[in-house]
Every structure is written in structure tokens, then in C-alpha cells.
C-alpha angles and dihedrals in degrees: 000000000000090000092065096063118105112240116247128221117248115260111252114176116216117251114257116229102225093184097057092112091052090047090054093047092046091065088066092061127078116260113271123247095263093052094049090046093052092047093045095049092066093051094044094047091049092048092047092052091051093048091051092052095251095103123140133190088264091056090048091050092051092051093046090051089057090047092052093049090048091051093054092046092047090050088053092055104269099121096345091164089070099052091109091049090052091050091050089050090051089049087053089052089055089054090050092051093047092048092047091054089055103040105011097240121124109206140123124247118232098269093045091046092057093045093047092050090052092048094048088053088050090048091053090051092046091052089050095056109028125084124246090250090056091050091049090048091050091049090051089051091050090053091047089053091048091051090048090051095247097116139037111289088200090063096057 
């Protein structure tokens, strides 16, 4: 009779995350220096490659992602005086994309270059002062806008 019994899986209890409370509280604090540095490196490298004429669609997408996050944060009051500059930088990104589709080169024109540099500096400052929860909320809003067709899908 023992051969008829269905074998059971071994009991393996799930690990308990004992730092969950700290993780929740940590989202209320600004990102630490290492986190902002890591995040900023990607944007700055992508921008540098585009400024040196070695830009790719991936570099463009990385820069536009930073621009989109900066726009949402500026609209929410973190650098609201630069909302128009962010919008001009995004318009410059549209010109870059359109030009790249025609000639295959991913690079900013002079006006866009200046606006994008200003917005990346704003983005760095925003990342220095906002909490992780605010950044996550802004990123969610960027994705919502992309899904609604109000932002670049390529920069998701």
C-alpha cells in the first residue's frame, strides 16, 4: 500500500526579510552619494559619447530617459523654473532622432546641446535632493506617459 502514495515535496520555509522596515523607511531618504554617482555615470557617459560624435540610439535613449525624469520632477516642483528648458531639450532630442533616421548620425545640434547640458545638471541636482520614493514615482509617471503616447517609447 505504501507504493500508492503520492510523494510530497520537502518543506522549505521562505526566508524572512528582517530589514523590510528599514527598506521602507529608506525610500524616504535621499539617495546616497554612491547611488547618485552610479546613476549619473550612465547619463554622463551617454551624453559625452553623443557630444563627441560617437552617439548611438542607445546613448540617445539614455539621455532622453534622464530628460523625461527631469521633466516630471520639475513639474512636481524640483527645479520648476527650468521646465521650459527641459521641454526645449526634449524638442532637441526629437530633432536628433529625426536627423538620425535620415543620415544615421546621433548627435545634438548647438541649441539642443546647451539645453541638454543644463537639464543633465538639473537632473544631477534633483537626484541629490529627492527621495527614492519620489524618483520611483517619477519613473512610474514617465512610463505612464510612454504608454499613453506622450513620451518617446524608445526611451523607456
